[in-house]
N, C-alpha and C positions, 0 to 999 in steps of 0.2 A: 690276272694279267696274262694274256695268251702270248706265246712267242714260239718262234721256230727253234727247236731244240739244238740245232746246229749253228744258231746265230752267233754265239760267243766265239766259236772256233773260226767261223767265216770272217768275222770282223777282225779277230786277232791276226789271221793270215794276211788280210789286206793291209793292216797297220804295220805289221812286221816287214812286209815287202816295201812299203813306202818309206819306212824310217831306217832300213838297214844301212843305207849309204849316207845318212845325215852325219854331221860332225858329232863328236863325243858328248858335247854339252846337251844335245837334244836328239840323241839317236834312239834306236830300238831298245838298247839296254836301259836307257832312262825310262822309257815307257814300261818296260818289263818290271823294273824296280818299283815304280809307282803302282803298278797292278798288284804286285806281291804285298806291298805295304798296305794298300787299300783292302785287300782280302784279309790281311792280318787284323786290321782295325775293325773291319765289319764283323769278323768272327767274335770280337769282344764287345762291340758296341750295338750290334743289330743293324737293321736296315735291309733293303732289298739287295741281295747279292748280285743278281744279274745287272741291275741298274748301276751298281758300284763298279762292276767289272767293265761294262761297256763305256761308262764315262771315263774310267781310268785309261782305257785303251785310246779313247778319242779326244782326250783333253788337249792334245797338241796338234790335232789333225790339220788345222789351218792357223797355227800360231803366227802372230804378226812378225815374229823374228825370223820366220821361215817362209812366209808367203809374199814377201815384198812390202810389208808394212800395213796390210789390211787388218784392222783391229776388230775383235769380237766376231770372227768369222767361223769359229769352230762349230757353232750350232747349225749354221747353214749347211756346211759340208757334212756334218754328222747326219743331219736329216736326209740329205741326198743319198748317202751311203746306206743308212738303215732302211730307207724306203726301197731302194734298189734290192736289198736283201730280204724284203717282205717282212719286216719287223712290224709288230703290233703298234698302232698309232699311240696308244697310251704309253707304251714303253719308249717310243721315239720322243714323245713330249717330255718325259721324265729325264731322259739322258740329255736332250738338247737344252733343257732348263739349267743343267749343271755346267756343261762344258765351257760356256762363255763367262762363267762366274769363278772359275778356278784360279786364273792368273792373278798374280800380284799386280796392282795397278798404281802403286805409289804409296809412300809412307803416310801421306796425308789423306789417302782415299780409304774410306771405311769399306770393309768387305761386305758384299751383299749377303743378306740372310736368305735362308731357304731350307731345304730338307736335310735330314740327317745324312743322306747319301752325298749331298753336296759337301757337308762338313768333312766327311770321310775322305772323299777324293781330293779335296783341296788340301787337307792335312797331309795326305800321302804325297802329293806333289811337292809340298813345302818341306817335308822331311827330307826329300831327295835333294833339296836345294841347300841343305845345311850339313854340318859335320864334315868328315874327311872327303866324301864324294862331292859335297857342295863346294868345298874349297877348290877341288880339282876342276869342277865344271866352270866355276867362276873364272879361273885363270885361263882355262882353255877358250872360253868365249871371248875373253879380253884379247888373247893372242890372235884368235881368228879375225878379230875386228881391229887389229893393230893398235890396241890400247896399251898404255904404259902400266906397269905394276902400280906405281904410286907417284904422285906429284905433291910434295909437301905443302905447296902454296895454294892448292886447289881443294877446298873443303867439300864435304858432302852437301847434297840438297835433299830436303824432305819434300818431295814432289806432292803438289796438291791436286793434280789431275793426271789421268792416264796419258794424255798427249805429251806432257812435259817429262813424265817418267820414261815413256817408250822412246823418246827422241834424245834422251841424255846420252852423251858419249864420254863421260868422265872416266878416270882411271879405275882400275879394278878394285883397289882397296876401298874406294868410296862405296862400292856396291855392298860391302859388308855393313857399313853404317846406314846406307839408304834402304837396305832390304834384309840381308841375311841375318844380322844380329837382332832384327825386330821380329823375326818369325816366331821365336819361342813364345812370345806373349800374344800371338795371334792364332795359335792352334786352338781348335774348338773341342776336340774329343779328348777325354782323359787318357786314352791309350796313346795318342799322338803326343800329348803333353809329357807323358813319362819318357817316351823315346826321345823327345826333343831336348830334354835336359842335358843328356850326355853329349848329344851332337852340338848343342849350343856351346858347351864348355870347350869342346875341341876347337871351335872357331875363336873363342875368346883367347885361349892359350896361343893359337896360331897368330892372331893379330898382335898380341903382346910380344911374341918372339920376333915377328916380322919387323916391327918398329924398333925393337932393340937391336937387331942386326943391321937394319937400314941406317941407324944412327951410330953404328959401331960402338955400342956400349958393351965393353968387355968385362966390366966389374959389376 
């Protein structure tokens, strides 16, 4: 697979500039953490490193939460950017095949299968959605969108399609039941599964403590 040796740094520069001023739930630091996690997993699981790196950088390049609601648009925008930077067509196809399959699309929606590189990038993105950082991101996103912490009479929904999941505006604690607490069992690589165990437990403990404090259980 031929490629411009400067391609990674060029794409990284473009993405960093684009996401520097995004809010903390989907900012450059999120992209950077996903990149580092993806590189860590790839080092242990194999796969094409450049494909993993580029897909990690581009996985949110036109996310529906950031682009006004257009779904499955990351592949199109990634292709435009990579073509502009004179990337090899085979490389472009590999990356674009990944980026629209990374996002969680609902508890009742089965993850699309694909390459090892897809598993690595999707696992990396999902690891950053759980644990301590995941809790912070969830509540930051909820606050940004004027959502309440918790409404006891409004239970979670296990969405059966991407449209219902992406349009849901429920309270933040429901997001744990609808997505975050499900991620551990949807990680594909052994490396991510090992990392996910601790991060999952952090969230379980948090939800338990949250509900205890919400209900003012002092004993």
